[in-house]
N, CA, C and O atoms as a CHARMM CRD file, in Angstrom:
* protein
*
  264
    1    1 MET  N    -21.80000 -22.22500  14.65100 PROA 1      0.00000
    2    1 MET  CA   -22.01900 -21.18900  13.76100 PROA 1      0.00000
    3    1 MET  C    -20.96800 -21.48000  12.54900 PROA 1      0.00000
    4    1 MET  O    -19.85300 -21.94900  12.77400 PROA 1      0.00000
    5    2 ALA  N    -21.42600 -21.16000  11.26000 PROA 2      0.00000
    6    2 ALA  CA   -20.88000 -21.45100  10.11100 PROA 2      0.00000
    7    2 ALA  C    -19.67600 -20.64000   9.88300 PROA 2      0.00000
    8    2 ALA  O    -19.71100 -19.43400  10.13100 PROA 2      0.00000
    9    3 GLN  N    -18.55000 -21.23700   9.40500 PROA 3      0.00000
   10    3 GLN  CA   -17.31500 -20.72200   9.32600 PROA 3      0.00000
   11    3 GLN  C    -17.24200 -19.30000   8.38000 PROA 3      0.00000
   12    3 GLN  O    -16.34600 -18.48100   8.58000 PROA 3      0.00000
   13    4 HSD  N    -18.19600 -19.11400   7.41400 PROA 4      0.00000
   14    4 HSD  CA   -18.11200 -18.21200   6.59900 PROA 4      0.00000
   15    4 HSD  C    -18.74200 -16.82500   7.12900 PROA 4      0.00000
   16    4 HSD  O    -18.66200 -15.78900   6.47000 PROA 4      0.00000
   17    5 ILE  N    -19.36400 -16.90700   8.36000 PROA 5      0.00000
   18    5 ILE  CA   -19.93400 -15.71400   8.92600 PROA 5      0.00000
   19    5 ILE  C    -18.75100 -14.84000   9.63000 PROA 5      0.00000
   20    5 ILE  O    -17.88700 -15.31700  10.36600 PROA 5      0.00000
   21    6 SER  N    -18.87500 -13.48800   9.26900 PROA 6      0.00000
   22    6 SER  CA   -17.75300 -12.67800   9.73100 PROA 6      0.00000
   23    6 SER  C    -17.87300 -12.42100  11.20900 PROA 6      0.00000
   24    6 SER  O    -18.95300 -12.59900  11.77300 PROA 6      0.00000
   25    7 ARG  N    -16.84100 -12.02100  11.83800 PROA 7      0.00000
   26    7 ARG  CA   -16.87000 -11.75100  13.37000 PROA 7      0.00000
   27    7 ARG  C    -17.69600 -10.53000  13.54400 PROA 7      0.00000
   28    7 ARG  O    -18.27000 -10.46100  14.63100 PROA 7      0.00000
   29    8 LEU  N    -17.86800  -9.62400  12.77300 PROA 8      0.00000
   30    8 LEU  CA   -18.69300  -8.57100  12.87200 PROA 8      0.00000
   31    8 LEU  C    -20.23200  -8.88800  13.08800 PROA 8      0.00000
   32    8 LEU  O    -20.93600  -8.48000  14.01200 PROA 8      0.00000
   33    9 SER  N    -20.64300  -9.80700  11.90300 PROA 9      0.00000
   34    9 SER  CA   -21.84600 -10.12400  11.95200 PROA 9      0.00000
   35    9 SER  C    -22.19200 -11.07700  13.09400 PROA 9      0.00000
   36    9 SER  O    -23.27000 -11.05100  13.68900 PROA 9      0.00000
   37   10 ASN  N    -21.25500 -11.86800  13.33500 PROA 10     0.00000
   38   10 ASN  CA   -21.42700 -12.86800  14.55800 PROA 10     0.00000
   39   10 ASN  C    -21.63700 -12.13500  15.91400 PROA 10     0.00000
   40   10 ASN  O    -22.49500 -12.40300  16.75600 PROA 10     0.00000
   41   11 GLY  N    -20.74100 -11.20800  15.96300 PROA 11     0.00000
   42   11 GLY  CA   -20.72100 -10.22300  17.21100 PROA 11     0.00000
   43   11 GLY  C    -22.16500  -9.50600  17.35400 PROA 11     0.00000
   44   11 GLY  O    -22.66700  -9.31200  18.46100 PROA 11     0.00000
   45   12 TYR  N    -22.73300  -9.16300  16.25000 PROA 12     0.00000
   46   12 TYR  CA   -23.88800  -8.41900  16.13700 PROA 12     0.00000
   47   12 TYR  C    -25.00400  -9.32100  16.70800 PROA 12     0.00000
   48   12 TYR  O    -25.76200  -9.04100  17.63700 PROA 12     0.00000
   49   13 LEU  N    -24.96400 -10.42900  15.99500 PROA 13     0.00000
   50   13 LEU  CA   -26.09300 -11.43500  16.37800 PROA 13     0.00000
   51   13 LEU  C    -26.08500 -11.91900  17.84800 PROA 13     0.00000
   52   13 LEU  O    -27.12100 -12.11500  18.48300 PROA 13     0.00000
   53   14 THR  N    -24.80400 -12.10300  18.35200 PROA 14     0.00000
   54   14 THR  CA   -24.68400 -12.52300  19.59400 PROA 14     0.00000
   55   14 THR  C    -25.27800 -11.55900  20.63000 PROA 14     0.00000
   56   14 THR  O    -25.87800 -11.97500  21.62000 PROA 14     0.00000
   57   15 LYS  N    -25.07400 -10.13600  20.34400 PROA 15     0.00000
   58   15 LYS  CA   -25.35500  -9.08300  21.16000 PROA 15     0.00000
   59   15 LYS  C    -26.88900  -9.03700  21.23600 PROA 15     0.00000
   60   15 LYS  O    -27.50600  -8.87500  22.28900 PROA 15     0.00000
   61   16 LYS  N    -27.47100  -9.19900  19.98200 PROA 16     0.00000
   62   16 LYS  CA   -28.94400  -9.17100  19.83700 PROA 16     0.00000
   63   16 LYS  C    -29.62400 -10.38200  20.59000 PROA 16     0.00000
   64   16 LYS  O    -30.68700 -10.21400  21.18800 PROA 16     0.00000
   65   17 GLU  N    -29.01500 -11.55500  20.55100 PROA 17     0.00000
   66   17 GLU  CA   -29.37200 -12.58500  21.35400 PROA 17     0.00000
   67   17 GLU  C    -29.45200 -12.40600  22.76200 PROA 17     0.00000
   68   17 GLU  O    -30.42300 -12.79900  23.40800 PROA 17     0.00000
   69   18 SER  N    -28.31700 -11.73600  23.34800 PROA 18     0.00000
   70   18 SER  CA   -28.00600 -11.55200  24.76000 PROA 18     0.00000
   71   18 SER  C    -29.09100 -10.51700  25.17900 PROA 18     0.00000
   72   18 SER  O    -29.54400 -10.58500  26.32100 PROA 18     0.00000
   73   19 ASP  N    -29.54000  -9.54100  24.29600 PROA 19     0.00000
   74   19 ASP  CA   -30.48000  -8.46900  24.48600 PROA 19     0.00000
   75   19 ASP  C    -31.80000  -9.16000  24.50800 PROA 19     0.00000
   76   19 ASP  O    -32.76200  -8.49600  24.89400 PROA 19     0.00000
   77   20 GLY  N    -31.99000 -10.45000  24.13300 PROA 20     0.00000
   78   20 GLY  CA   -33.39800 -10.88600  23.95200 PROA 20     0.00000
   79   20 GLY  C    -34.20800 -10.50800  22.88000 PROA 20     0.00000
   80   20 GLY  O    -35.43700 -10.58300  22.90400 PROA 20     0.00000
   81   21 VAL  N    -33.41200 -10.02300  21.74900 PROA 21     0.00000
   82   21 VAL  CA   -34.19900  -9.54000  20.48800 PROA 21     0.00000
   83   21 VAL  C    -34.37900 -10.78500  19.64100 PROA 21     0.00000
   84   21 VAL  O    -35.41400 -10.87000  18.98000 PROA 21     0.00000
   85   22 LEU  N    -33.49200 -11.75200  19.59100 PROA 22     0.00000
   86   22 LEU  CA   -33.53800 -12.74000  18.62500 PROA 22     0.00000
   87   22 LEU  C    -32.98400 -13.97600  19.27800 PROA 22     0.00000
   88   22 LEU  O    -32.46000 -13.93100  20.39100 PROA 22     0.00000
   89   23 TYR  N    -33.10300 -15.07600  18.58100 PROA 23     0.00000
   90   23 TYR  CA   -32.56700 -16.31900  18.95200 PROA 23     0.00000
   91   23 TYR  C    -31.86400 -16.99100  17.71900 PROA 23     0.00000
   92   23 TYR  O    -32.39900 -17.23800  16.63900 PROA 23     0.00000
   93   24 GLN  N    -30.46700 -17.25900  18.11000 PROA 24     0.00000
   94   24 GLN  CA   -29.80600 -17.82800  17.02500 PROA 24     0.00000
   95   24 GLN  C    -29.93000 -19.41900  17.00100 PROA 24     0.00000
   96   24 GLN  O    -29.77800 -20.13700  17.99000 PROA 24     0.00000
   97   25 MET  N    -30.21400 -19.82800  15.78300 PROA 25     0.00000
   98   25 MET  CA   -30.51100 -21.36100  15.56900 PROA 25     0.00000
   99   25 MET  C    -29.29300 -21.94900  14.81100 PROA 25     0.00000
  100   25 MET  O    -28.83100 -21.31900  13.85900 PROA 25     0.00000
  101   26 SER  N    -28.79700 -23.03800  15.16300 PROA 26     0.00000
  102   26 SER  CA   -27.59100 -23.71200  14.62900 PROA 26     0.00000
  103   26 SER  C    -28.29100 -24.54400  13.24800 PROA 26     0.00000
  104   26 SER  O    -29.18500 -25.38200  13.37100 PROA 26     0.00000
  105   27 TRP  N    -27.75600 -24.17400  12.07000 PROA 27     0.00000
  106   27 TRP  CA   -28.26900 -24.78400  10.85500 PROA 27     0.00000
  107   27 TRP  C    -27.08500 -25.34700  10.11800 PROA 27     0.00000
  108   27 TRP  O    -26.03300 -24.72700   9.96000 PROA 27     0.00000
  109   28 PRO  N    -27.33900 -26.65200   9.64400 PROA 28     0.00000
  110   28 PRO  CA   -26.21200 -27.31800   9.00200 PROA 28     0.00000
  111   28 PRO  C    -25.79500 -26.65500   7.51000 PROA 28     0.00000
  112   28 PRO  O    -26.62400 -26.44600   6.62400 PROA 28     0.00000
  113   29 PRO  N    -24.59000 -26.41200   7.41500 PROA 29     0.00000
  114   29 PRO  CA   -24.20200 -25.65500   6.07700 PROA 29     0.00000
  115   29 PRO  C    -24.81600 -26.46600   4.84600 PROA 29     0.00000
  116   29 PRO  O    -24.76800 -27.69500   4.79300 PROA 29     0.00000
  117   30 GLN  N    -25.34700 -25.73400   3.94600 PROA 30     0.00000
  118   30 GLN  CA   -25.67200 -26.34000   2.69600 PROA 30     0.00000
  119   30 GLN  C    -26.64500 -27.51800   2.48500 PROA 30     0.00000
  120   30 GLN  O    -26.63200 -28.40100   1.62800 PROA 30     0.00000
  121   31 SER  N    -27.54400 -27.26800   3.57000 PROA 31     0.00000
  122   31 SER  CA   -28.68400 -28.36500   3.71200 PROA 31     0.00000
  123   31 SER  C    -29.79600 -28.03700   2.71600 PROA 31     0.00000
  124   31 SER  O    -30.44800 -26.99500   2.78200 PROA 31     0.00000
  125   32 PRO  N    -29.97500 -28.96500   1.80400 PROA 32     0.00000
  126   32 PRO  CA   -31.12400 -28.66300   0.81600 PROA 32     0.00000
  127   32 PRO  C    -32.56200 -28.92700   1.60300 PROA 32     0.00000
  128   32 PRO  O    -33.60100 -28.68700   0.98800 PROA 32     0.00000
  129   33 ASP  N    -32.60700 -29.31800   2.67600 PROA 33     0.00000
  130   33 ASP  CA   -33.96100 -29.36700   3.28500 PROA 33     0.00000
  131   33 ASP  C    -34.31300 -28.11800   3.99900 PROA 33     0.00000
  132   33 ASP  O    -35.45000 -27.84400   4.38400 PROA 33     0.00000
  133   34 LEU  N    -33.20200 -27.33800   4.15800 PROA 34     0.00000
  134   34 LEU  CA   -33.43800 -26.05600   4.81600 PROA 34     0.00000
  135   34 LEU  C    -33.45900 -24.77100   3.70600 PROA 34     0.00000
  136   34 LEU  O    -33.53600 -23.60900   4.10300 PROA 34     0.00000
  137   35 ASN  N    -33.39000 -25.08700   2.40700 PROA 35     0.00000
  138   35 ASN  CA   -33.32700 -24.22400   1.56000 PROA 35     0.00000
  139   35 ASN  C    -34.59700 -23.84600   0.87700 PROA 35     0.00000
  140   35 ASN  O    -34.88600 -24.63900  -0.01900 PROA 35     0.00000
  141   36 PRO  N    -35.37900 -22.93600   1.02800 PROA 36     0.00000
  142   36 PRO  CA   -36.67400 -22.60700   0.57000 PROA 36     0.00000
  143   36 PRO  C    -36.83300 -22.87800  -0.89600 PROA 36     0.00000
  144   36 PRO  O    -37.81400 -23.49200  -1.31600 PROA 36     0.00000
  145   37 ILE  N    -35.87700 -22.42700  -1.68700 PROA 37     0.00000
  146   37 ILE  CA   -36.02900 -22.57500  -3.09100 PROA 37     0.00000
  147   37 ILE  C    -36.03000 -23.98400  -3.60800 PROA 37     0.00000
  148   37 ILE  O    -36.63700 -24.26400  -4.64200 PROA 37     0.00000
  149   38 GLU  N    -35.31900 -24.94100  -2.86600 PROA 38     0.00000
  150   38 GLU  CA   -35.22200 -26.12600  -3.17400 PROA 38     0.00000
  151   38 GLU  C    -36.57600 -26.77200  -3.01500 PROA 38     0.00000
  152   38 GLU  O    -37.02900 -27.50000  -3.89800 PROA 38     0.00000
  153   39 MET  N    -37.22200 -26.51400  -1.90200 PROA 39     0.00000
  154   39 MET  CA   -38.56100 -27.02300  -1.70500 PROA 39     0.00000
  155   39 MET  C    -39.58500 -26.60600  -2.59600 PROA 39     0.00000
  156   39 MET  O    -40.55900 -27.33600  -2.78200 PROA 39     0.00000
  157   40 VAL  N    -39.43600 -25.21400  -3.32300 PROA 40     0.00000
  158   40 VAL  CA   -40.36600 -24.82400  -4.31600 PROA 40     0.00000
  159   40 VAL  C    -40.31300 -25.53100  -5.39400 PROA 40     0.00000
  160   40 VAL  O    -41.26600 -26.05200  -5.97400 PROA 40     0.00000
  161   41 LEU  N    -38.81600 -25.57000  -5.78100 PROA 41     0.00000
  162   41 LEU  CA   -38.50700 -26.36600  -7.07000 PROA 41     0.00000
  163   41 LEU  C    -39.03700 -27.85000  -7.01900 PROA 41     0.00000
  164   41 LEU  O    -39.51700 -28.38800  -8.01600 PROA 41     0.00000
  165   42 ASP  N    -38.92200 -28.48200  -5.79400 PROA 42     0.00000
  166   42 ASP  CA   -39.32900 -29.93400  -5.74700 PROA 42     0.00000
  167   42 ASP  C    -40.79900 -30.01300  -5.85200 PROA 42     0.00000
  168   42 ASP  O    -41.32500 -30.89100  -6.53600 PROA 42     0.00000
  169   43 GLU  N    -41.47900 -29.13800  -5.20700 PROA 43     0.00000
  170   43 GLU  CA   -43.03700 -29.08100  -5.38600 PROA 43     0.00000
  171   43 GLU  C    -43.52100 -28.89300  -6.93600 PROA 43     0.00000
  172   43 GLU  O    -44.44800 -29.54800  -7.41300 PROA 43     0.00000
  173   44 LEU  N    -42.74800 -27.87700  -7.68700 PROA 44     0.00000
  174   44 LEU  CA   -43.05600 -27.63900  -8.96900 PROA 44     0.00000
  175   44 LEU  C    -42.85400 -28.96100  -9.75900 PROA 44     0.00000
  176   44 LEU  O    -43.71300 -29.46800 -10.47900 PROA 44     0.00000
  177   45 ASP  N    -41.53800 -29.48300  -9.52000 PROA 45     0.00000
  178   45 ASP  CA   -41.34000 -30.83000 -10.19900 PROA 45     0.00000
  179   45 ASP  C    -42.20600 -31.86400 -10.01900 PROA 45     0.00000
  180   45 ASP  O    -42.37500 -32.62200 -10.97400 PROA 45     0.00000
  181   46 CYS  N    -42.86600 -32.08500  -8.87600 PROA 46     0.00000
  182   46 CYS  CA   -43.86200 -33.20300  -8.48700 PROA 46     0.00000
  183   46 CYS  C    -45.05100 -32.79900  -9.37400 PROA 46     0.00000
  184   46 CYS  O    -45.41400 -33.64000 -10.19600 PROA 46     0.00000
  185   47 LYS  N    -45.67700 -31.68200  -9.32400 PROA 47     0.00000
  186   47 LYS  CA   -46.67200 -31.17900  -9.86300 PROA 47     0.00000
  187   47 LYS  C    -46.79500 -31.43300 -11.49200 PROA 47     0.00000
  188   47 LYS  O    -47.79600 -31.88300 -12.05100 PROA 47     0.00000
  189   48 VAL  N    -45.53000 -31.03800 -12.14400 PROA 48     0.00000
  190   48 VAL  CA   -45.33100 -31.30600 -13.62200 PROA 48     0.00000
  191   48 VAL  C    -45.35200 -32.62900 -13.94900 PROA 48     0.00000
  192   48 VAL  O    -46.09000 -33.01700 -14.85500 PROA 48     0.00000
  193   49 LYS  N    -44.51800 -33.52000 -13.23000 PROA 49     0.00000
  194   49 LYS  CA   -44.50400 -34.81700 -13.43400 PROA 49     0.00000
  195   49 LYS  C    -45.72200 -35.61600 -13.40400 PROA 49     0.00000
  196   49 LYS  O    -45.87400 -36.59000 -14.14100 PROA 49     0.00000
  197   50 GLU  N    -46.71000 -35.16500 -12.44900 PROA 50     0.00000
  198   50 GLU  CA   -48.00500 -35.67900 -12.32700 PROA 50     0.00000
  199   50 GLU  C    -48.77900 -35.76800 -13.75000 PROA 50     0.00000
  200   50 GLU  O    -49.49400 -36.72500 -14.04900 PROA 50     0.00000
  201   51 LYS  N    -48.55800 -34.71000 -14.54400 PROA 51     0.00000
  202   51 LYS  CA   -49.26300 -34.50500 -15.72800 PROA 51     0.00000
  203   51 LYS  C    -48.59700 -35.06500 -16.95900 PROA 51     0.00000
  204   51 LYS  O    -49.12900 -35.02900 -18.06800 PROA 51     0.00000
  205   52 GLN  N    -47.46800 -35.55700 -16.72700 PROA 52     0.00000
  206   52 GLN  CA   -46.66500 -36.29400 -17.75400 PROA 52     0.00000
  207   52 GLN  C    -46.54400 -35.38800 -19.20700 PROA 52     0.00000
  208   52 GLN  O    -46.87000 -35.86800 -20.29300 PROA 52     0.00000
  209   53 PRO  N    -46.14200 -34.32000 -19.07500 PROA 53     0.00000
  210   53 PRO  CA   -45.96600 -33.39300 -20.19000 PROA 53     0.00000
  211   53 PRO  C    -45.20500 -33.85400 -21.43200 PROA 53     0.00000
  212   53 PRO  O    -44.15200 -34.47400 -21.28300 PROA 53     0.00000
  213   54 THR  N    -45.67600 -33.58900 -22.63100 PROA 54     0.00000
  214   54 THR  CA   -45.16400 -34.16800 -23.87000 PROA 54     0.00000
  215   54 THR  C    -44.38300 -33.10000 -24.69500 PROA 54     0.00000
  216   54 THR  O    -43.89000 -33.38600 -25.78600 PROA 54     0.00000
  217   55 SER  N    -44.29600 -31.96300 -24.18400 PROA 55     0.00000
  218   55 SER  CA   -43.45100 -31.10300 -25.07200 PROA 55     0.00000
  219   55 SER  C    -43.03000 -29.88500 -24.13800 PROA 55     0.00000
  220   55 SER  O    -43.64600 -29.65000 -23.09900 PROA 55     0.00000
  221   56 ALA  N    -41.99400 -29.15400 -24.54500 PROA 56     0.00000
  222   56 ALA  CA   -41.67900 -27.91600 -23.76600 PROA 56     0.00000
  223   56 ALA  C    -42.62200 -26.90400 -23.51900 PROA 56     0.00000
  224   56 ALA  O    -42.58800 -26.22600 -22.49300 PROA 56     0.00000
  225   57 GLN  N    -43.62900 -26.73900 -24.57900 PROA 57     0.00000
  226   57 GLN  CA   -44.70200 -25.84200 -24.39100 PROA 57     0.00000
  227   57 GLN  C    -45.65000 -26.30500 -23.34000 PROA 57     0.00000
  228   57 GLN  O    -46.12700 -25.52600 -22.51500 PROA 57     0.00000
  229   58 HSD  N    -45.94200 -27.68400 -23.37600 PROA 58     0.00000
  230   58 HSD  CA   -46.87500 -28.34100 -22.31100 PROA 58     0.00000
  231   58 HSD  C    -46.20000 -27.93000 -20.80000 PROA 58     0.00000
  232   58 HSD  O    -46.90600 -27.43800 -19.92000 PROA 58     0.00000
  233   59 ILE  N    -44.87800 -28.17000 -20.62700 PROA 59     0.00000
  234   59 ILE  CA   -44.08700 -28.08700 -19.44200 PROA 59     0.00000
  235   59 ILE  C    -44.36700 -26.61000 -19.03000 PROA 59     0.00000
  236   59 ILE  O    -44.72600 -26.36800 -17.87800 PROA 59     0.00000
  237   60 TRP  N    -44.20300 -25.58200 -19.98200 PROA 60     0.00000
  238   60 TRP  CA   -44.22900 -24.15000 -19.53200 PROA 60     0.00000
  239   60 TRP  C    -45.71400 -23.87800 -19.20000 PROA 60     0.00000
  240   60 TRP  O    -45.96700 -23.18400 -18.21500 PROA 60     0.00000
  241   61 GLU  N    -46.69600 -24.37200 -19.95000 PROA 61     0.00000
  242   61 GLU  CA   -48.07800 -24.15100 -19.40600 PROA 61     0.00000
  243   61 GLU  C    -48.44000 -24.64700 -18.00500 PROA 61     0.00000
  244   61 GLU  O    -49.14600 -24.02600 -17.21000 PROA 61     0.00000
  245   62 LEU  N    -47.84300 -25.89700 -17.78600 PROA 62     0.00000
  246   62 LEU  CA   -48.07600 -26.58700 -16.44300 PROA 62     0.00000
  247   62 LEU  C    -47.51100 -25.60100 -15.37000 PROA 62     0.00000
  248   62 LEU  O    -48.17900 -25.33400 -14.37200 PROA 62     0.00000
  249   63 LEU  N    -46.21400 -25.03700 -15.59500 PROA 63     0.00000
  250   63 LEU  CA   -45.48700 -24.31000 -14.70600 PROA 63     0.00000
  251   63 LEU  C    -46.32300 -22.97700 -14.33200 PROA 63     0.00000
  252   63 LEU  O    -46.37100 -22.54200 -13.18100 PROA 63     0.00000
  253   64 GLN  N    -46.96900 -22.38500 -15.41800 PROA 64     0.00000
  254   64 GLN  CA   -47.72200 -21.16800 -15.25400 PROA 64     0.00000
  255   64 GLN  C    -48.74400 -21.38100 -14.53700 PROA 64     0.00000
  256   64 GLN  O    -49.10300 -20.45800 -13.80700 PROA 64     0.00000
  257   65 ASP  N    -49.47000 -22.57900 -14.52900 PROA 65     0.00000
  258   65 ASP  CA   -50.78800 -22.97900 -13.82700 PROA 65     0.00000
  259   65 ASP  C    -50.36900 -23.19200 -12.33600 PROA 65     0.00000
  260   65 ASP  O    -51.25900 -23.02500 -11.50100 PROA 65     0.00000
  261   66 CYS  N    -49.15800 -23.53100 -11.91400 PROA 66     0.00000
  262   66 CYS  CA   -48.84800 -23.58200 -10.62600 PROA 66     0.00000
  263   66 CYS  C    -48.76800 -22.34000  -9.83400 PROA 66     0.00000
  264   66 CYS  O    -48.48000 -22.38800  -8.63800 PROA 66     0.00000
């Protein structure tokens, strides 16, 4: 479990896991692969680069179309 999680939060989650309500998964801290916004931004970046925009206005239009 990550070091920045409080004892109170960790205790609550552990209790819920022992009650069968949830399952705690170990996640590496600060992993970009597990950050949903990073995945979205990467997808937007790929779609915009495919069109080879020539101006800021063109980039904005491409982003709005996504």
